[in-house]
Backbone as JSON, one array per atom type, in Angstrom:
{
  "sequence": "MTTEAQKNSGVQIHPTAVVHPTAELDHNVEIGPYTVIGEHVNIGAGTKIGSHAVIDTWTTIGRNCHIFQFVSIGAPPQDLGYQGEKTEVILGDNNVIREFVTIHRATTKERLVTVCGSNNLFMNYVHIAHDCTLGDNIIMANNATLAGHVTVAEHAIVGGIVAVHQHVKIGAYCIIGGASAVSKDIPPYVLAVGNRAHVRSLNMIGLRRKGFSKQDITEIKRCYTVLFKSSLSTSDAAKQIKAEMAGSVHAKRFIDAIENSERGIARLRLKKKSDVSDDEED",
  "N": [[115.33, -80.3, -36.94], [117.75, -79.47, -34.12], [117.14, -78.29, -30.93], [118.63, -75.96, -28.96], [118.31, -76.35, -26.36], [117.91, -79.2, -26.71], [120.33, -80.28, -27.48], [121.69, -79.62, -24.95], [120.59, -81.42, -23.64], [121.71, -83.97, -24.41], [120.54, -85.01, -26.58], [120.25, -86.48, -30.13], [119.45, -85.67, -33.16], [119.32, -86.3, -36.55], [120.46, -84.26, -38.98], [118.77, -85.16, -41.34], [116.07, -85.88, -40.21], [112.72, -85.51, -39.25], [111.04, -83.97, -36.57], [108.34, -83.16, -35.27], [107.06, -80.22, -33.55], [105.87, -80.39, -31.32], [106.74, -82.72, -30.18], [108.42, -84.97, -27.35], [111.32, -85.07, -26.29], [113.35, -87.16, -24.14], [116.39, -87.04, -22.17], [119.21, -87.79, -23.85], [118.29, -88.88, -26.18], [118.21, -90.56, -29.49], [117.71, -90.03, -32.81], [117.38, -91.42, -36.22], [118.82, -91.14, -39.34], [116.7, -89.35, -41.68], [114.31, -90.07, -40.72], [111.29, -90.02, -39.27], [109.16, -87.97, -36.52], [106.28, -87.85, -35.11], [103.33, -85.65, -34.16], [102.83, -84.9, -31.16], [104.18, -86.97, -29.88], [105.69, -88.96, -27.3], [109.0, -89.4, -26.44], [111.22, -91.77, -24.2], [114.06, -91.33, -22.04], [117.33, -92.13, -23.51], [116.47, -93.89, -25.47], [117.01, -95.0, -28.73], [116.37, -94.38, -31.81], [116.63, -95.62, -34.96], [117.23, -95.36, -38.95], [114.72, -94.05, -41.42], [112.24, -94.41, -39.92], [109.23, -94.16, -38.82], [107.26, -92.77, -36.59], [104.45, -92.02, -35.07], [101.6, -89.96, -34.67], [100.34, -89.45, -31.0], [101.86, -91.41, -29.58], [103.49, -93.18, -27.25], [106.85, -93.4, -25.96], [108.85, -95.84, -23.97], [111.62, -95.88, -21.96], [115.42, -96.12, -22.71], [114.75, -97.9, -25.16], [115.31, -99.6, -27.98], [114.6, -99.11, -31.37], [114.74, -100.11, -34.77], [115.24, -99.66, -38.08], [113.11, -98.34, -40.27], [110.78, -99.04, -39.08], [107.49, -98.89, -37.87], [105.4, -96.96, -35.75], [102.16, -96.41, -34.45], [100.7, -95.47, -36.36], [97.48, -94.98, -37.75], [94.85, -97.38, -36.73], [93.99, -100.22, -38.93], [90.84, -100.0, -39.45], [87.75, -100.0, -40.73], [86.13, -98.22, -39.32], [87.48, -96.19, -38.1], [87.87, -92.83, -37.38], [89.75, -91.03, -37.36], [89.92, -90.23, -34.68], [91.29, -89.18, -31.4], [93.71, -91.55, -30.33], [96.0, -94.05, -29.0], [99.17, -95.12, -29.06], [101.02, -96.59, -26.74], [103.97, -97.67, -25.2], [106.28, -99.54, -23.02], [109.54, -99.53, -21.22], [112.99, -100.63, -22.47], [112.06, -101.95, -24.51], [113.3, -103.83, -27.46], [112.6, -103.36, -30.97], [112.82, -104.84, -33.92], [113.45, -104.53, -37.36], [110.9, -103.55, -39.62], [108.98, -103.63, -37.98], [105.46, -103.32, -37.08], [103.06, -101.24, -35.11], [100.0, -100.38, -34.51], [97.82, -97.65, -33.64], [94.74, -97.88, -31.29], [91.63, -98.58, -31.57], [88.44, -96.87, -31.16], [87.17, -98.65, -29.8], [87.38, -99.93, -27.19], [89.45, -99.51, -24.99], [90.94, -97.3, -26.25], [93.55, -97.42, -26.45], [96.53, -98.84, -27.51], [98.91, -101.07, -25.95], [102.15, -102.14, -25.06], [104.3, -103.66, -23.08], [107.28, -103.75, -21.06], [110.67, -104.89, -21.52], [110.8, -106.09, -24.07], [110.95, -108.36, -27.28], [110.6, -107.72, -30.81], [110.78, -109.04, -33.26], [111.89, -109.16, -37.0], [109.54, -107.73, -38.92], [106.99, -108.25, -37.45], [103.56, -107.56, -36.27], [101.63, -105.45, -34.67], [98.3, -105.28, -33.96], [95.61, -102.91, -33.61], [94.19, -102.12, -30.38], [95.4, -103.91, -29.15], [96.92, -105.82, -26.06], [99.82, -106.34, -24.58], [101.96, -107.57, -22.21], [105.07, -107.75, -20.2], [108.21, -108.89, -21.22], [108.08, -110.56, -23.28], [108.36, -112.27, -26.31], [108.49, -112.19, -29.83], [108.57, -113.6, -32.51], [109.98, -113.82, -35.99], [107.55, -112.11, -38.59], [105.39, -112.58, -37.12], [102.27, -112.36, -36.34], [99.7, -110.13, -34.86], [96.17, -110.11, -34.7], [93.69, -107.82, -33.99], [92.69, -106.34, -30.79], [93.87, -108.43, -29.15], [95.48, -110.24, -26.29], [98.27, -110.75, -24.9], [100.05, -112.49, -22.37], [102.69, -111.62, -19.76], [106.21, -113.06, -20.44], [105.59, -114.93, -22.49], [106.34, -116.77, -25.55], [106.03, -116.18, -29.05], [106.05, -117.72, -31.9], [107.66, -117.7, -35.27], [105.74, -116.65, -38.44], [103.62, -116.83, -36.78], [99.79, -116.58, -36.94], [97.63, -114.52, -35.39], [94.27, -114.65, -34.0], [91.63, -112.44, -33.84], [90.99, -110.84, -30.58], [91.45, -113.12, -28.82], [93.51, -114.82, -26.01], [96.55, -115.06, -25.07], [98.51, -116.76, -22.66], [100.68, -116.38, -19.9], [103.73, -117.94, -19.82], [103.98, -119.28, -21.95], [104.44, -120.85, -25.07], [104.21, -120.86, -28.53], [104.13, -122.57, -31.3], [106.0, -121.93, -34.74], [104.73, -121.22, -37.32], [101.71, -121.25, -36.63], [98.3, -120.92, -36.15], [96.1, -119.5, -34.57], [93.14, -119.52, -33.05], [91.91, -119.61, -30.69], [91.68, -119.25, -27.24], [94.98, -119.54, -25.52], [96.16, -121.57, -23.06], [98.18, -120.6, -19.99], [101.6, -121.15, -19.44], [102.15, -123.59, -21.43], [102.7, -125.49, -24.18], [102.04, -124.81, -27.61], [100.88, -125.67, -30.91], [100.23, -125.56, -34.29], [97.56, -125.62, -36.94], [94.51, -125.66, -36.92], [95.59, -123.9, -33.72], [96.61, -125.96, -31.2], [97.14, -127.49, -28.09], [100.14, -128.99, -26.85], [101.75, -129.88, -24.93], [103.21, -129.4, -21.5], [105.07, -126.35, -21.57], [107.98, -127.34, -20.48], [110.87, -126.85, -20.61], [110.79, -124.18, -21.05], [109.87, -123.4, -18.3], [111.67, -124.86, -16.85], [113.79, -122.8, -17.73], [113.49, -120.42, -16.74], [113.74, -120.62, -13.98], [111.46, -121.89, -12.44], [110.65, -123.53, -9.49], [110.78, -126.79, -8.27], [108.29, -127.22, -6.79], [106.54, -125.39, -7.76], [106.6, -126.23, -10.32], [105.01, -128.68, -9.95], [102.72, -127.62, -8.72], [101.45, -126.24, -11.24], [101.89, -128.84, -13.15], [99.72, -130.11, -12.12], [97.43, -128.52, -12.26], [97.32, -128.49, -15.05], [96.59, -131.46, -15.56], [94.25, -131.62, -14.55], [92.54, -129.91, -16.1], [93.12, -130.42, -18.96], [93.22, -133.42, -19.05], [91.55, -134.82, -17.6], [87.96, -136.01, -17.18], [86.41, -134.09, -17.0], [84.17, -131.26, -18.03], [85.35, -127.79, -19.28], [84.61, -125.73, -17.31], [83.89, -127.11, -14.93], [86.43, -128.15, -14.48], [87.71, -125.86, -13.85], [86.44, -125.38, -11.49], [87.22, -127.45, -9.73], [89.87, -127.25, -9.82], [90.33, -124.67, -8.44], [89.46, -125.74, -6.31], [91.07, -127.55, -4.96], [93.46, -126.29, -5.11], [93.49, -123.48, -3.71], [94.79, -120.63, -3.41], [97.18, -120.67, -4.62], [99.49, -119.53, -7.26], [99.67, -120.31, -9.71], [97.76, -121.95, -10.04], [95.63, -119.8, -10.17], [96.06, -118.54, -12.35], [95.53, -120.27, -14.33], [92.94, -120.65, -13.82], [91.55, -117.95, -14.14], [92.27, -117.89, -17.21], [90.42, -119.7, -18.08], [88.18, -118.48, -17.1], [87.58, -116.2, -18.16], [87.87, -116.12, -20.52], [87.15, -115.43, -24.24], [86.94, -116.73, -26.47], [86.87, -119.41, -26.18], [89.14, -122.26, -24.98], [92.03, -123.3, -26.17], [92.3, -126.78, -26.75], [93.93, -130.04, -25.61], [95.55, -132.26, -28.06], [95.83, -135.65, -28.73], [98.66, -137.38, -29.06], [101.09, -139.6, -30.66], [103.52, -141.37, -28.88], [105.86, -141.42, -30.17], [105.85, -138.92, -31.36], [106.42, -136.98, -29.71], [108.6, -134.75, -28.89], [112.04, -133.8, -27.28], [111.76, -131.77, -25.82], [109.09, -131.61, -24.74], [109.03, -133.46, -23.12], [108.71, -134.67, -19.43]],
  "CA": [[116.36, -79.26, -36.23], [117.88, -80.03, -32.73], [117.17, -76.8, -30.51], [119.94, -75.57, -28.05], [117.92, -77.19, -25.07], [117.9, -80.56, -26.73], [121.6, -80.2, -27.47], [121.9, -79.66, -23.73], [120.37, -82.73, -22.86], [122.4, -85.22, -25.07], [119.47, -85.62, -27.51], [120.97, -86.13, -31.46], [118.65, -85.78, -34.14], [120.23, -86.49, -37.53], [119.69, -83.1, -39.81], [117.41, -85.27, -42.59], [114.8, -86.26, -39.73], [111.63, -84.46, -39.36], [110.75, -84.06, -35.43], [107.13, -82.14, -34.8], [107.54, -79.26, -32.64], [105.28, -80.64, -30.27], [107.12, -83.98, -29.82], [108.67, -84.5, -26.36], [112.5, -86.19, -26.51], [113.96, -86.97, -23.33], [117.66, -87.08, -22.31], [120.02, -88.78, -24.98], [117.46, -89.73, -27.19], [118.92, -90.64, -30.55], [117.15, -90.11, -34.21], [118.26, -91.31, -37.19], [118.6, -90.35, -40.59], [115.4, -89.77, -42.43], [113.12, -90.56, -39.21], [109.64, -89.0, -38.89], [108.36, -87.81, -35.32], [104.92, -86.71, -35.42], [102.77, -84.87, -33.42], [102.25, -85.57, -29.61], [104.95, -88.43, -29.63], [106.8, -88.63, -26.23], [109.99, -90.5, -26.16], [111.68, -91.58, -23.03], [115.69, -91.05, -22.16], [118.14, -93.1, -23.73], [115.94, -94.54, -26.45], [117.53, -94.99, -30.03], [115.22, -94.81, -33.19], [117.1, -95.69, -36.6], [116.94, -94.58, -39.85], [113.74, -94.46, -41.99], [111.24, -95.1, -39.0], [108.03, -93.21, -38.59], [106.83, -92.71, -35.27], [102.93, -91.22, -35.73], [100.77, -89.39, -33.63], [99.87, -89.91, -29.92], [102.49, -92.5, -29.21], [104.56, -92.59, -26.08], [107.87, -94.89, -26.09], [109.77, -95.57, -22.84], [113.56, -95.33, -21.9], [116.22, -97.17, -23.6], [114.41, -98.74, -26.28], [116.09, -99.64, -29.39], [114.05, -99.1, -32.56], [115.6, -100.14, -35.99], [115.21, -98.82, -39.0], [111.78, -98.97, -41.12], [109.91, -99.43, -38.16], [106.32, -97.77, -38.1], [104.79, -97.07, -34.5], [101.57, -95.37, -33.78], [99.8, -95.5, -37.19], [96.22, -95.16, -37.49], [94.4, -98.54, -37.15], [93.13, -100.62, -39.87], [89.78, -100.28, -38.99], [86.64, -98.87, -41.3], [85.18, -97.33, -38.43], [88.09, -95.26, -37.53], [87.54, -91.9, -38.11], [90.84, -89.97, -36.7], [89.64, -90.05, -33.25], [92.53, -89.77, -30.38], [93.8, -93.1, -29.52], [97.28, -94.09, -28.43], [100.04, -96.53, -28.81], [101.77, -96.56, -25.29], [105.24, -98.72, -25.1], [107.23, -99.6, -21.62], [110.94, -99.55, -21.45], [114.14, -101.28, -22.93], [112.03, -102.67, -25.84], [114.02, -104.13, -28.93], [112.02, -103.36, -32.17], [113.46, -104.69, -35.24], [113.2, -104.03, -38.87], [109.62, -103.25, -40.44], [107.53, -103.72, -37.31], [104.45, -102.1, -37.26], [102.33, -101.04, -34.02], [98.72, -99.58, -34.19], [96.95, -96.93, -32.54], [93.78, -98.22, -31.27], [90.2, -97.72, -32.14], [87.72, -96.52, -30.04], [85.79, -99.29, -29.29], [87.85, -100.58, -26.0], [90.15, -98.38, -24.14], [91.46, -96.26, -26.76], [95.05, -97.44, -26.3], [97.39, -99.99, -27.67], [99.86, -101.1, -24.9], [102.96, -103.09, -25.15], [105.0, -103.75, -21.86], [108.63, -103.67, -21.14], [111.83, -105.62, -22.16], [110.15, -107.11, -25.24], [111.82, -108.41, -28.24], [109.77, -107.99, -31.27], [111.91, -109.33, -34.43], [111.68, -108.53, -38.06], [107.92, -107.76, -39.74], [105.87, -108.5, -36.55], [102.67, -106.85, -36.59], [100.59, -105.42, -33.78], [97.35, -104.59, -34.28], [94.74, -102.09, -33.09], [93.93, -102.54, -29.17], [96.21, -104.89, -28.29], [97.73, -105.49, -24.6], [101.24, -106.86, -24.16], [102.75, -107.35, -21.14], [106.79, -107.75, -20.3], [109.63, -110.1, -21.48], [107.84, -111.19, -24.5], [109.63, -112.52, -27.53], [107.42, -112.3, -30.83], [109.68, -113.88, -33.56], [109.77, -113.17, -37.42], [106.31, -111.98, -39.15], [104.56, -113.05, -36.08], [101.25, -111.02, -36.42], [98.27, -110.23, -33.72], [95.06, -109.45, -34.85], [93.01, -106.26, -32.99], [92.0, -106.86, -29.26], [94.73, -109.78, -28.71], [96.26, -110.01, -25.29], [99.32, -111.66, -24.68], [100.75, -112.17, -20.79], [104.27, -111.92, -19.58], [106.84, -114.25, -20.58], [105.35, -115.48, -23.53], [106.98, -116.53, -27.17], [105.21, -116.42, -30.15], [107.04, -118.37, -33.05], [107.65, -116.93, -36.56], [104.75, -116.73, -39.04], [102.15, -117.22, -36.34], [98.79, -115.47, -36.81], [96.87, -114.92, -33.68], [92.94, -114.16, -34.16], [91.24, -111.28, -32.99], [90.24, -111.04, -29.02], [92.43, -114.38, -28.42], [94.18, -114.33, -24.77], [97.73, -115.83, -24.71], [98.96, -117.03, -21.18], [102.0, -116.27, -19.42], [105.0, -118.68, -19.68], [103.45, -120.44, -22.62], [105.01, -120.72, -26.6], [103.47, -121.12, -29.66], [105.11, -123.09, -32.36], [106.2, -121.51, -35.77], [103.62, -121.19, -38.51], [100.43, -121.77, -35.98], [97.18, -119.9, -36.78], [95.67, -119.47, -33.27], [91.72, -119.11, -33.04], [91.4, -120.34, -29.82], [92.99, -119.16, -26.22], [96.42, -120.43, -25.41], [96.27, -120.93, -21.33], [99.71, -120.13, -19.32], [102.49, -122.53, -19.39], [101.91, -124.28, -22.32], [103.3, -125.34, -25.55], [100.72, -124.9, -28.22], [101.06, -125.34, -32.3], [99.41, -126.18, -35.63], [96.91, -124.74, -37.79], [94.15, -124.4, -35.74], [96.16, -124.2, -32.82], [96.05, -127.07, -30.33], [97.88, -127.73, -26.95], [100.75, -130.31, -27.21], [102.34, -130.38, -23.79], [103.45, -127.91, -20.96], [106.38, -125.68, -21.84], [108.36, -127.84, -19.38], [112.04, -126.19, -21.06], [110.6, -122.9, -20.54], [109.59, -123.37, -17.19], [112.87, -124.7, -16.21], [114.86, -122.08, -17.88], [112.72, -119.33, -16.03], [113.76, -120.78, -12.57], [110.35, -122.5, -11.51], [110.92, -124.43, -8.37], [109.75, -128.28, -7.91], [106.71, -127.23, -6.16], [106.12, -124.79, -8.92], [106.16, -127.13, -11.44], [104.36, -129.86, -9.54], [101.12, -127.18, -8.79], [101.26, -126.53, -12.69], [101.36, -130.22, -13.76], [98.59, -130.49, -11.26], [96.32, -127.87, -13.0], [97.22, -129.16, -16.59], [96.2, -132.78, -15.77], [92.71, -131.6, -14.2], [92.06, -129.3, -17.25], [93.35, -131.26, -20.05], [93.51, -135.02, -18.88], [90.35, -135.36, -16.77], [86.74, -135.89, -18.38], [85.99, -132.75, -16.4], [84.17, -129.87, -18.68], [86.15, -126.44, -18.91], [83.9, -124.87, -16.11], [84.12, -127.79, -13.62], [87.95, -128.02, -14.23], [88.3, -124.4, -13.07], [85.89, -125.62, -9.98], [88.35, -128.4, -8.88], [91.42, -126.28, -9.54], [89.91, -123.7, -7.12], [88.99, -126.51, -5.03], [92.18, -128.16, -4.78], [94.64, -125.28, -5.26], [93.25, -122.07, -3.29], [95.93, -119.6, -3.24], [98.21, -120.84, -5.65], [99.25, -117.89, -8.27], [99.77, -120.57, -10.91], [96.16, -121.96, -10.28], [94.87, -118.48, -10.29], [96.33, -118.2, -14.08], [94.83, -121.18, -15.27], [91.45, -120.29, -13.64], [91.77, -116.68, -15.11], [92.3, -117.92, -18.51], [89.14, -120.24, -18.13], [86.88, -117.71, -16.78], [87.84, -114.54, -18.72], [88.08, -116.61, -22.09], [85.59, -114.84, -24.94], [86.81, -117.26, -27.74], [87.08, -120.75, -25.58], [90.34, -122.45, -24.62], [92.67, -124.32, -27.04], [92.42, -128.27, -26.15], [94.9, -131.06, -25.92], [95.38, -133.07, -29.03], [96.59, -136.89, -28.46], [99.77, -137.75, -29.91], [101.79, -140.67, -30.32], [104.6, -141.23, -28.4], [107.26, -141.21, -31.37], [105.8, -137.61, -31.84], [107.12, -136.25, -28.62], [109.98, -134.19, -28.68], [112.64, -133.88, -26.12], [111.23, -130.57, -25.03], [107.78, -131.89, -24.31], [108.93, -134.53, -21.96], [108.83, -134.28, -18.08]],
  "C": [[116.45, -79.68, -34.6], [118.14, -78.35, -32.22], [118.36, -76.94, -29.57], [119.3, -76.36, -26.5], [117.91, -78.93, -25.26], [119.3, -80.99, -27.13], [122.12, -80.31, -25.86], [121.85, -80.93, -22.91], [120.69, -84.11, -23.36], [121.55, -85.77, -26.18], [120.54, -85.12, -29.18], [119.79, -86.61, -32.43], [119.62, -85.44, -35.41], [119.33, -85.36, -38.48], [118.42, -83.74, -41.0], [116.22, -85.59, -41.48], [114.3, -85.1, -39.66], [110.94, -84.75, -37.87], [109.51, -82.67, -35.47], [107.42, -81.56, -33.7], [107.11, -79.46, -31.24], [105.56, -81.87, -29.48], [107.94, -83.48, -28.62], [109.83, -85.63, -26.3], [113.18, -85.78, -25.12], [115.45, -87.26, -23.22], [118.07, -88.27, -23.21], [119.18, -89.65, -25.91], [118.32, -89.66, -28.61], [117.93, -90.9, -31.75], [117.7, -90.16, -35.31], [117.91, -90.86, -38.47], [117.16, -90.43, -41.23], [114.12, -90.01, -41.69], [112.22, -89.35, -39.37], [109.04, -88.84, -37.52], [107.19, -87.25, -35.56], [104.23, -85.93, -34.25], [102.06, -85.45, -32.17], [102.76, -86.85, -29.6], [105.58, -88.1, -28.4], [107.59, -89.95, -26.17], [110.99, -90.34, -24.82], [113.25, -91.49, -23.25], [116.24, -92.48, -22.65], [117.89, -93.71, -25.03], [116.82, -94.25, -27.78], [116.43, -95.52, -31.0], [116.38, -94.67, -34.47], [116.84, -95.14, -37.48], [115.57, -94.77, -40.38], [112.64, -94.65, -41.36], [110.45, -94.03, -39.29], [107.48, -93.41, -37.41], [105.55, -91.67, -35.46], [102.33, -90.85, -34.39], [100.07, -89.77, -32.28], [100.57, -91.18, -29.31], [103.48, -92.12, -28.13], [105.47, -94.02, -25.89], [108.55, -94.65, -24.85], [110.9, -95.34, -23.02], [114.07, -96.45, -22.37], [115.51, -98.44, -24.74], [115.17, -98.34, -27.3], [115.37, -99.74, -30.61], [114.81, -98.99, -33.72], [114.77, -99.54, -36.9], [113.76, -99.5, -39.84], [110.78, -99.16, -40.56], [108.81, -98.19, -38.38], [105.44, -98.08, -36.67], [103.56, -96.11, -34.67], [100.57, -94.91, -35.25], [98.44, -95.74, -37.3], [95.75, -96.78, -37.59], [93.94, -99.05, -38.35], [91.76, -101.31, -39.41], [88.64, -99.32, -39.85], [86.17, -98.19, -40.62], [86.0, -96.3, -37.92], [87.77, -94.18, -37.97], [88.66, -90.5, -37.6], [90.68, -89.67, -35.22], [90.95, -89.99, -32.37], [92.46, -91.04, -29.84], [95.19, -92.92, -29.64], [97.98, -95.24, -28.72], [101.1, -96.1, -27.51], [103.07, -97.89, -25.02], [106.21, -98.46, -23.96], [108.71, -99.5, -22.11], [111.9, -100.72, -21.93], [113.1, -102.68, -23.82], [112.77, -102.68, -27.06], [113.05, -104.39, -29.83], [112.61, -103.07, -33.37], [113.08, -104.45, -36.41], [111.5, -104.27, -39.24], [108.36, -103.78, -39.31], [106.78, -102.56, -37.15], [103.25, -102.19, -35.77], [101.28, -100.39, -34.15], [98.15, -99.07, -33.23], [95.89, -97.91, -32.6], [92.78, -97.46, -31.74], [89.81, -97.15, -31.21], [86.63, -97.59, -29.43], [86.29, -100.19, -27.67], [88.39, -99.02, -25.13], [90.93, -97.2, -24.61], [93.2, -96.31, -26.71], [95.5, -98.96, -26.56], [98.71, -100.35, -26.61], [101.05, -102.29, -25.14], [103.87, -102.89, -23.78], [106.51, -103.09, -21.84], [109.56, -104.83, -21.32], [111.02, -106.62, -22.9], [111.25, -107.5, -26.48], [111.0, -108.62, -29.28], [110.88, -108.07, -32.64], [111.06, -108.81, -35.71], [110.06, -108.73, -38.62], [106.86, -108.53, -38.7], [105.04, -107.27, -36.41], [101.99, -106.82, -35.31], [99.33, -104.68, -33.82], [96.59, -103.44, -33.3], [94.47, -102.63, -31.74], [94.54, -103.59, -28.59], [96.99, -104.74, -26.96], [98.74, -106.5, -24.52], [101.73, -106.89, -22.99], [104.23, -107.4, -20.85], [107.38, -108.93, -20.56], [108.78, -110.93, -22.33], [108.7, -111.2, -25.7], [108.31, -112.83, -28.63], [108.61, -112.31, -32.26], [108.81, -113.29, -34.74], [108.47, -113.36, -37.98], [105.35, -112.47, -38.07], [103.32, -111.84, -36.08], [99.85, -111.31, -35.41], [97.32, -109.29, -34.37], [94.5, -108.19, -33.93], [92.14, -107.23, -32.17], [92.82, -108.12, -28.77], [95.31, -109.21, -27.35], [97.29, -110.87, -24.92], [100.14, -111.26, -22.98], [102.34, -112.13, -20.87], [104.84, -113.06, -20.01], [106.5, -115.32, -21.97], [106.33, -115.57, -24.88], [106.12, -116.88, -28.03], [106.0, -116.46, -31.3], [106.59, -117.77, -34.19], [106.5, -117.5, -37.46], [103.45, -117.2, -38.32], [100.9, -116.18, -36.41], [97.68, -115.64, -35.79], [95.4, -113.9, -34.18], [92.5, -113.08, -33.3], [90.58, -111.52, -31.34], [90.71, -112.4, -28.56], [93.36, -113.97, -27.23], [95.35, -115.13, -25.01], [98.29, -115.85, -23.53], [100.18, -117.0, -21.33], [103.11, -117.46, -19.59], [104.65, -119.39, -20.86], [104.16, -120.38, -24.08], [104.24, -121.27, -27.66], [104.48, -121.27, -30.79], [105.18, -122.34, -33.59], [104.91, -121.95, -36.47], [102.07, -121.71, -37.84], [99.59, -120.65, -36.3], [96.32, -120.22, -35.33], [94.26, -118.67, -33.34], [91.28, -119.22, -31.78], [92.55, -119.37, -28.21], [93.66, -119.99, -25.77], [96.58, -120.56, -23.9], [97.85, -120.94, -21.32], [100.59, -121.74, -19.36], [102.44, -123.67, -20.3], [102.4, -124.25, -23.31], [102.09, -125.67, -26.55], [101.33, -124.77, -29.8], [99.87, -126.15, -33.07], [98.25, -124.93, -35.84], [95.04, -125.65, -37.83], [95.35, -124.96, -34.72], [95.67, -125.36, -31.55], [97.2, -127.25, -29.23], [98.64, -128.91, -27.01], [101.18, -130.91, -25.82], [102.47, -128.93, -23.04], [104.65, -127.66, -21.54], [107.73, -125.95, -20.88], [110.22, -126.82, -19.67], [111.92, -125.03, -20.49], [110.63, -122.77, -19.11], [110.85, -123.49, -16.39], [114.39, -123.72, -16.01], [114.59, -120.78, -16.99], [113.1, -119.33, -14.12], [112.55, -121.45, -12.1], [110.67, -123.48, -10.86], [110.04, -125.98, -8.81], [108.38, -127.81, -7.64], [106.16, -126.33, -6.99], [105.5, -125.43, -9.79], [105.06, -128.64, -11.27], [102.79, -129.31, -9.51], [100.83, -126.77, -10.49], [100.79, -127.73, -13.42], [99.87, -130.48, -13.29], [97.24, -129.68, -12.38], [96.22, -128.32, -14.68], [96.31, -130.38, -16.48], [94.64, -132.5, -15.41], [92.36, -130.59, -15.38], [92.4, -129.98, -18.7], [93.58, -132.91, -20.1], [92.5, -135.59, -17.97], [89.16, -135.38, -17.68], [86.05, -134.65, -17.87], [85.58, -131.83, -17.71], [85.25, -128.81, -18.38], [85.92, -126.09, -17.49], [84.14, -126.02, -14.78], [85.65, -128.31, -13.24], [88.45, -127.06, -13.41], [87.45, -124.66, -11.54], [86.84, -126.19, -9.27], [89.7, -127.87, -8.67], [91.5, -125.34, -8.28], [89.97, -124.47, -5.71], [90.26, -127.02, -3.98], [93.67, -127.4, -4.33], [94.65, -123.84, -4.85], [94.88, -121.73, -2.87], [97.4, -120.23, -4.03], [98.31, -119.8, -6.74], [99.18, -118.64, -9.34], [98.1, -121.36, -11.41], [95.44, -121.12, -10.49], [94.91, -118.37, -12.04], [95.72, -119.02, -14.89], [93.39, -120.83, -14.76], [90.8, -118.86, -14.52], [91.41, -116.91, -16.68], [90.78, -118.78, -18.66], [87.89, -119.04, -18.32], [86.76, -116.2, -17.32], [87.96, -114.99, -20.09], [86.64, -115.87, -22.99], [85.67, -116.1, -26.15], [87.03, -118.8, -27.24], [88.88, -121.13, -25.54], [90.92, -123.8, -25.64], [92.74, -125.76, -26.35], [93.62, -129.14, -26.49], [94.43, -132.22, -26.96], [96.33, -134.44, -28.6], [97.45, -137.1, -29.24], [100.63, -139.05, -29.86], [102.83, -140.5, -29.75], [105.74, -140.85, -29.09], [106.83, -139.58, -31.71], [106.51, -136.44, -30.82], [108.53, -135.78, -28.76], [110.77, -134.07, -27.26], [112.2, -132.83, -25.2], [109.88, -130.38, -24.57], [107.78, -132.76, -22.98], [109.18, -133.82, -20.69], [109.98, -134.68, -17.78]]
}
């Protein structure tokens, strides 16, 4: 039921929706038919939630998000050790969350929170498991699935029907091809594909579309060459990149990917020239 205060703030709650008394709805929030808003939920101004959605306990959603029908956010983690402790989901602003997306609360094993940043697009049937941390401007295509404790950096694109193993880190500005199974960390700026996923090339089209300068691309290519096309070990490649390119933000992303990896870095798989598509060429 919509209170007088909510009416005055432009909040619209369909008569069939159920909103817990402890939920906080900011200005101009819209709640669709048969949607359930749980205990201790906070929804930012201008956010729209469609019909038959469930926003469960201890969930925070930012401003101007558009959440479509049949979405579930904030359900308990699929973890046998979880015993109902207070853990959270926190979403930023301007996210578009399409039908049947599921985003689960964290376990008690790390920071007690599953985090998604701002300006993200999660297409139909995306699953984001417990304790994941996602940055901004990410696209996850239909049926892409993140296991627990996965990190996805800004501007990454995760293709349809991609499955990502627990504790994997996906780097900034990379793209993962559809139907891939990702069990190793994906470095920044690359195109990765396969089961198990391997690096195929730099994500050149993506970098150009994002407005990277010639100097940026030169630095990224050099880091890529040292890491994947030299005879150096991964750790020695990181040392050489540090020595050659101190102060480069792009070098730092590569170095961080190497030094902070728990599962190891996906490697380059050699291919025939005939296998190279237009989006992989320099």
